[in-house]
N, C-alpha and C positions, 0 to 999 in steps of 0.2 A: 040260699038265695044269692045270686050273682050281684056284684056291685056294678053301678052304671059307669061306663067309660066315657060318655059324652056329656057336655054341658046341657043343662036344662034349657027349655025354650025361653024361659024368662031371662037368663043370663045372655043368651044369644041376642035377644031383643034389646037389652040394656047396652051392649057393646056396639050393635049396629046403629042404634039411636044416638050413642055418644059420637060415633064417627060422623053420622049425618049432621048433627048439631055443630061439630067442629068445622066441617066443610061449609055449611051455611054461614056460620060466623065469620070465617075467612072471607067468603064472597062479600058479605055486607060491609065488613071493615074496609076491605080493599076498594070497594065502590065508594065508600065515604071518603077515603083518602084521595081518590082520583078527582074529587071536586076542586082540589087545589092545584092540580097539574096544569102546565101551560097548554097542553093539547085540549083539555076540557074547556079552558077559558076561551080558546080560539074557536071551538065548535059551538060553545053556548055562551055568547057574550052577554046575554041577558042575565045570567046567573053570577057574572063576575063580581058585580057590586055587592051582591048579598053574601058571597063567599068572603070578600075582603073585609066586610064589616065584622065577621066573626073571628077573623084572625088577629092574634095579639100583635100589637105595634110596640116597638122599642122606642122609649122616650129618654132623651138624654137628661142627665142630672144637671139641672141649671141652678141649683141652690147655692153653689159656691161661685164667687166672682171670679172670672177667668184670669184677671190680673193677679190674683193671689197665688196661682199655680206657677211653678217655675217653667221656663221655656227651655226644653231640651232639644239639642240638635240631633238629627238622625245619624249623622256620621261624625267620626272623630278623625281629625287630620293628625297623622303620625309622621314625623320626619324620620326617614330611614337613616340608619347609621352609615357613615362613610366606609366602614371597614368591611362592608359586604363584598366588594369586588377587589380589595386589595389586602395583602397580607400585612398585618400590623407588627409582626416580628421583625427583628433585624435580619439582614440578608444572611450573614454567617449563622446566626442562631436557627433560622427557618431551614437552611440547608443541612445543618447538623441534625435537627430533629427528624426532618424528612428522610435523610439518609439512613439514620439510625433505624427508623421503623422498617424501611425497605431491606436493610441489611439483616435485621433481626428476623424477618419473615424468611428470607433466602437461607439464612444459617439454620433455622429450625427445620426447614425442609431438605437441607443438605444440597441445594442448587444455588451455587454462587452466581451472582450477577444476572439472575433471571429478571429481577424487577429493578435493576439499576437504571435510573433515569434522572440525570441532573439538570434536565431542562426546567426553566423557571420563568415567572412573569415579571421579574424585576426589569426596569427600563434602563438604568444607569449601567454602564460597562463595569464600574467599580463594584456595584451591588451584585451583578451577575457573576463576576469573578469570586467574590466572598461566598456567595451561595454555593458555587461549584466546589470550592475549597472545603466549606463546612459540610456539604453533602458527602464528599469523598471520605472525610475523616469520620463522620457519623456512621457512614455505611460500613467501614471497616469495624468499628466498635460494635455495631449492631450484629454484624456477621459473626464475630467472635462470641458475643453473649447468646445469640440464637443457636449456635452450634453446641454451646455448653449447656443449653437449656436454662439460661438465666435471663429470660425476657423481663425487662424492666426490673432487674435485680430480684426477680421472683424465682424460686426454685432452689436447686442445690447450691 
């Protein structure tokens, strides 16, 4: 006797019935949720009051006296530091550090004076000259260290 290869009529009916029940349930649930939509309330203003009566309403907690709670400001005023736009280092020190970094990069890549740039934002002529002098000396030291692979005294 050969085994049946197809499902029985009962299982077919159960599967089709479950699918139909799912579709009908979705239809009725969707229709019920549409009662709260703005489009429905515009089309059927007579039902709006009934629907609003069934909707939950948020009620504030007024059991605590409002003067008991601290008043917090929304924004906090922060005074910005003056050092954002100006260099706080001394002119010679700033030039020496900046020159060293530029020289170190050029020495490591074996391309001298590629990134040499002694321009600065100091306003006094004395400070400008000190920066340029520090930059030149720092650049020479950085160029030597970079060529030897001793960036920041790291390496051999």
